[in-house]
C-alpha positions as CSV (number, residue, x, y, z in Angstrom):
1,M,0.0,0.0,0.0
2,G,3.0,2.3,0.4
3,I,3.6,3.3,-3.2
4,V,-0.1,3.6,-3.9
5,A,-0.6,5.8,-0.8
6,G,2.4,7.9,-1.9
7,I,1.0,8.4,-5.4
8,G,-2.4,9.2,-3.9
9,V,-0.8,11.9,-1.7
10,L,0.9,13.5,-4.7
11,L,-2.1,13.3,-7.1
12,P,-3.2,17.0,-7.0
13,F,0.1,18.6,-7.5
14,P,0.7,17.8,-11.3
15,F,-2.9,19.0,-11.8
16,Y,-2.2,22.3,-10.0
17,Y,1.1,22.7,-11.9
18,W,-0.6,22.2,-15.2
19,L,-3.4,24.7,-14.5
20,W,-1.0,27.3,-13.1
21,T,1.5,27.0,-16.0
22,Y,-1.0,26.5,-18.9
23,P,-4.2,28.2,-17.8
24,Q,-5.5,28.7,-21.4
25,T,-5.6,24.9,-22.0
26,W,-7.8,24.5,-19.0
27,V,-10.1,27.4,-20.0
28,N,-10.4,25.9,-23.5
29,L,-11.1,22.5,-22.1
30,C,-13.9,23.9,-19.8
31,G,-15.5,25.7,-22.7
32,I,-17.5,28.9,-22.7
33,K,-20.4,27.7,-20.6
34,R,-18.4,26.3,-17.6
35,D,-16.5,28.4,-15.1
36,P,-12.9,27.2,-15.0
37,S,-12.5,28.0,-11.3
38,K,-15.7,26.1,-10.5
39,V,-14.6,23.1,-12.5
40,M,-11.1,23.2,-10.9
41,A,-12.7,23.3,-7.5
42,N,-14.8,20.2,-8.3
43,V,-11.7,18.3,-9.6
44,A,-9.6,19.5,-6.6
45,H,-12.2,18.2,-4.2
46,I,-12.1,14.8,-5.8
47,L,-8.3,14.8,-5.7
48,K,-8.4,15.9,-2.0
49,L,-10.7,13.0,-1.2
50,L,-8.3,10.6,-2.8
51,Q,-5.4,12.2,-0.9
52,F,-7.3,11.7,2.4
53,L,-8.2,8.1,1.5
54,S,-4.5,7.5,0.7
55,L,-3.5,8.9,4.1
56,F,-6.2,7.0,5.9
57,S,-5.0,3.7,4.3
58,V,-1.7,4.0,6.1
59,S,-2.9,5.6,9.3
60,T,-3.2,4.2,12.8
61,L,-6.0,6.2,14.6
62,T,-6.0,6.4,18.4
63,W,-8.1,8.5,20.8
64,P,-7.6,10.9,22.4
65,P,-5.2,12.8,20.1
66,P,-2.1,14.4,21.6
67,L,-2.5,17.9,23.0
68,F,-0.5,19.5,20.2
69,F,-3.2,18.3,17.7
70,W,-5.8,20.8,18.7
71,P,-3.9,24.1,18.3
72,L,-2.2,23.0,15.1
73,F,-5.2,21.6,13.5
74,G,-7.5,24.3,14.7
75,F,-5.3,27.2,13.6
76,G,-4.5,25.4,10.3
77,Q,-8.2,25.0,9.5
78,F,-8.9,28.6,10.6
79,L,-6.3,29.8,8.0
80,N,-7.8,27.6,5.3
81,F,-11.4,28.8,6.0
82,R,-10.3,32.5,6.3
83,V,-8.5,32.4,2.9
84,Y,-11.5,30.9,1.3
85,Q,-13.7,33.5,3.0
86,L,-11.6,36.4,1.8
87,L,-10.8,35.1,-1.8
88,G,-14.0,33.1,-2.6
89,E,-14.0,30.2,-5.0
90,A,-12.6,32.1,-7.9
91,G,-9.7,33.6,-5.9
92,T,-8.8,30.3,-4.3
93,Y,-9.0,28.3,-7.5
94,Y,-6.8,30.3,-9.8
95,G,-9.4,32.7,-11.1
96,V,-6.7,35.3,-11.7
97,R,-4.9,32.8,-14.0
98,F,-8.1,32.2,-15.8
99,G,-8.6,35.9,-16.7
100,K,-10.9,36.9,-13.8
101,N,-10.5,40.2,-12.0
102,I,-9.7,39.1,-8.4
103,P,-9.2,42.0,-6.0
104,W,-6.0,42.1,-4.0
105,V,-6.6,41.2,-0.4
106,T,-4.6,42.5,2.6
107,A,-6.7,41.5,5.5
108,F,-5.4,38.9,7.9
109,P,-3.9,36.4,7.3
110,F,-2.6,38.0,4.0
111,G,0.2,40.4,4.6
112,V,1.1,38.6,7.8
113,I,1.6,35.0,6.6
114,R,3.0,34.1,3.2
115,D,0.8,31.5,1.5
116,P,-1.6,31.2,4.4
117,Q,-3.7,28.5,2.9
118,Y,-0.7,26.2,2.3
119,V,0.7,27.1,5.8
120,G,-2.7,26.2,7.3
121,S,-2.8,22.9,5.4
122,I,0.8,22.1,6.5
123,M,-0.2,22.8,10.1
124,S,-3.2,20.5,9.8
125,L,-1.0,17.7,8.4
126,L,1.6,18.1,11.1
127,A,-1.2,17.9,13.7
128,C,-1.8,14.3,12.4
129,I,1.8,13.2,12.8
130,S,1.0,10.8,15.6
131,W,-1.5,8.9,13.3
132,V,0.2,9.0,9.9
133,P,3.7,7.8,9.1
134,F,6.1,10.7,8.7
135,Q,7.1,9.9,5.1
136,Y,3.5,10.5,3.9
137,I,3.2,13.8,5.7
138,L,6.6,14.8,4.4
139,L,5.6,13.9,0.8
140,W,2.4,16.0,1.1
141,I,4.4,19.0,2.5
142,L,7.0,18.7,-0.3
143,G,4.0,18.8,-2.7
144,Y,2.9,22.0,-1.1
145,A,6.4,23.5,-1.2
146,F,6.7,22.7,-4.9
147,I,3.3,24.4,-5.6
148,M,4.3,27.4,-3.5
149,K,7.5,27.7,-5.5
150,V,5.6,27.4,-8.8
151,E,3.0,30.0,-7.8
152,S,5.6,32.4,-6.5
153,K,6.9,32.8,-10.1
154,E,3.7,33.9,-11.8
155,D,4.2,35.4,-15.3
156,P,1.2,37.7,-16.0
157,A,1.8,37.1,-19.7
158,T,0.7,33.5,-19.3
159,R,-2.7,34.5,-17.8
160,V,-5.8,34.0,-19.9
161,Q,-6.8,37.3,-21.4
162,P,-10.4,38.4,-20.8
163,P,-12.4,38.7,-24.0
164,L,-12.4,42.1,-25.5
165,T,-15.8,43.8,-25.2
């Protein structure tokens, strides 16, 4: 189950890389009638489910969790929900890359924590370290580090251009 679980943990990252690097191909694939951010969100949720199932397949669950679980997981999820609250679906799911006008956000956690959604996800993963073998958590964190690096080098010229009106 080790290799299958490792592949499951890494599943979303090639997808995110492709969409970030070649957004026009995704917009073309989605067509005129479908919102590329909405479709991306739906695919991302399926990939996230497969990630969780992969982790669950190698996990050993015990109760109660260690004390460090609650603050790490709680604050990590707070960051995730806050980012989604501030950016919405289009802002969270590469809307700016798909030619949408996404306003710049400076409210907390932006401006305080770089890549707050990824930091929140990493905190949530680390909270589960007593249940999940370290190599799977490390693999997932390396996937996030890779995507953070990819997204830090955005070339506005590769964004989908909004249609001229």
